[in-house]
Structure formats: C-alpha cells, structure tokens
C-alpha positions, 0 to 999 in steps of 0.5 A: 600713578598711571600703573595704579589707574590701569590696574584698577581699570583692568580689575573693574573690566574683569569684574564686569565681564565676569558677571556677564557670561554667567547670565548670558551663557544660560540664555545661549547654551540652554535653548528650549526644547520644542515639540512638533506633531507629524502629519497623521496617517491611518495606522501610525502614531508619531511624535518628536522634539527639537532643540536648536543651538546655533546652526545645529538642531538636536532632533528626537523622533518616535514612530508607532505602528498601530495597525495590524494590516501594515508592515511598518510605520515611519516618521522622518525629519529633514534638516536642511541648509541650502543645498545640504541636508540630513535626515533622521527617521524612526521606523517601527516594524510590526504591530504595536511596536514603537521605535525612537531615534535621536541625533544632532543634525548639523544642517538645521536652518530649516526643518521639515517632517513627513510620515509613511506606512509600508505594506508588503515591502513598498510604501503604502502611503506617504503624508505631505511634507510639513515645514516645522521652521 
C-alpha cells in the first residue's frame, strides 16, 4: 500500500513538474530584442540591437559613413561587469559604406555606446558615451 501511494505521488509530481518547464522555458530562453540609438555625429549613421540572456548580451551594431570628407565612421558598444569589459565595434571605411557586426558579450551587466568619425588616420570627432542600461 505504501509503495502504491509513493508511486502515485511521484507520478503526480512528475506531471506537475513537466507542465512547468514548457511555459517557464519560453519566458527565460527567449528574452526580447531591444533597439538602441547611438549618439549622433555629423557624417555617421549608426544603429543596433541587444538581447540579454542572464549575464550575457548578444549585440548587433551597424555603422554607415554618410559624408565624403571623412575617412571612416564607427559605432562601439562596451559590455562591462565590474572590472572586466568587452567591446564590439563596426567601422565603415569610405563614403556610403555600411558595416554590421554581431557578437555575444560575456560581460553584459552594463552596456554603454559611443560613435566616432576619423579623417586622415586619426579620430576627428567622438561622441559622449551613452549608457543603455
């Protein structure tokens, strides 16, 4: 009799647990993708998205050079977690060129972004750093 009760209890517990992960897994494994806008600079168009999963963040960044008089235009993301950080940047070299990059950053507790333009081999202008989260 005790064996039958424990079997029924175990079966009921497995049934209850098997129903939970299906709904819980969709909430945790598919976090939303968010768009962010980069600080503006003359001669540059930049955009990007991020998707957080735990301490990691998948980042996609695009930069477009929109001015003939600059050599390059770039957009940079910085994922940090305390003293550690990782960067991902997209740099478009040449007028009307677009470059996109994607990467999963391990250190994603904080995300900051900035843009820059280059002319003649040096940085011509750099935007202020903007905190996304």
